[in-house]
Structures are given as C-alpha cells and as structure tokens.
N, C-alpha and C positions, 0 to 999 in steps of 0.2 A: 504494500500500500504506500501511497505517497501522502506526505503531510507538508504543509507550509508552516514554517516557524516565522511568525511576524514579530519583529523586534520593534517595540514601541519605547521611546525614551522621553524623559522629561528634560528638555533642553537646559533648564535652569540647573538641574542636578549634574548634567553632563558638563556644562560650563564651569561648575564649581570644582570639578576635578582638577588637581594640579596637572599641568601639561605632561609631565613625566608619567603620571598615573594613567592618563588617557592613552598615551602612546604605548604603555605596557599592556593595557587591556586590548587595544587594537592589534598589537603585534601577536598577543596570545590568541586572539580570535582568528587571525589569518593562519597562524600555525595550526590551530585546531581544525579550521575549515579544510586546510590542505590535507590533514590526516584523514578526516572524514571522507574527503573526495577520493583519496587513495584506497580507502576501505570500501568504496562504492555506495556509501550512505548518502553523501551530499551530492545532489544532482545539479544544483546551481544556487548562486547567491548573489545578491546585489545590495549596495547601500543606496539610499535615496538622498537627494539634495534636500535642503531645508524646506519645510512646507511653504514658506514665503516665496519660493521660486516657482510654485505650481499654480494651477488654476482648477477651479471646481465648476463643473458644468451640470446644470439641472434643467429638466424639462417638466414644467407643471402646466396643466391645462393648455397644452399646445404652445406654450411660451418658453423659450430658451433663455436662461440667464447664465452668464459667465462671471465668476468672482475670482479675483486674484487672492492668493493665499496670504496669510494663514487663514484657513477656513474651518478648522475644527474647534469645537467648544470643549476641549479637554487639554490637560497639561501634557499628557503622554501622546506623542504623535509617531506615526509610522516612520521609522528610520531606515529599515532594511528588511530583507527576508532571506530565508534559506529554504530551498525545496529539498526534502529528504525522502529516503526510502526507509520504511520501518515495518515491522511485522504487525504492529497494532498501535493504538493510541498510547498505551503505557510505555512502549519502547520509544515512541516519538517524544513523549514527555521526558523520559530519561535523557535523551539526546539534547533536548532543549535546555535542560537544567545545566548542561555543561557550558553554556554561553553566559558570560558575566553580566549582561546588560539588565537583568532583573533588578540589580542594585540601584539603577538609575531610571527605571521604568517598569515595563511589563513585557513578558514574552508570552505570546499566544500561540497555541498549537492547534491547527485545524486540518482535518482530513481534506484531501483534494478529491473532488467529485469526478467520477469517470464520465467524461463528456461523451464518449462513444455510446454509453448506455442511455444517456439523456437524448442524444441524437436519435437513437433507435426508438425510444419511447414517444418522441414528438413527431416522428416521421421525417426527419431531416436527412438529407443525403450525407454520406460520410465525406468529410472534408479534411483539409490539411491545416486548419486554424490552430489546433491544439499544438502547443510548443513541445510538450512532453506528454506522451500518452500515459494516462493514469492506469495503473495496473494493480 
C-alpha cells in the first residue's frame, strides 16, 4: 500500500530554531530519506515553498476566485510530503515517526486511494494521469 506523509510545520517554531539546529534536522532528514529510498520504502518526496508564494483557487456558484497566499487559517501549514510504500497504516505511522518535524508541527499519514479502482467504479477510461500507480 502507498501512504502520503504530509509534513505540516508551524513557521514560527521553525524560525525559532537556531540555524545550526535547523541544518542538523534537514541534513538528518535527507540522510534518512536517502536510506528509505535505498530500502524501496520512499517513492518520492518534495519540500514546498512558503504558503505566501502560492495561490488558492475556489469555484463557488459558478464564480472563480483566486487568492494569493497565505490562505490557511491555521498555524501549521503544509511544508512537504513523502510518498511511501508500507504494509499497512501502522507501519506507515512507524515510518512517519522517524521524521523530526512533529516537534515543530504535525505529521499526517494518509493512505493513497487506488485511482484505477475509482476509474473503474465511475466508468472512466484508464489513463496515464496517475504519477505512481497505487498498489
């Protein structure tokens, strides 16, 4: 099964880290991610730029609105993600616990839906939109 590990951080807590501590945490994350990738557990990962660099698009009652970031009403904002392969939610949680960012935010673990099954259920033709086939 595939799981997405969402790394949400509180920017105030991140900014309060001494630069050397932040660098130590990031270096450890990269080393850990490299190890998970070698083990075939980590399928992909990315960091995101600050929410203030993005835009939020909504359509309500046929009307589209575009708002510059920040656009969330929470202190903890999505900072990055890791796509992993694990036997079940418990194993995925155990892997997520190995990332240090819960100390400055929250790490969310969510199963990836098999879009092939959804396509079949709704009668959509098979396509190549899925980046990584859920299995």
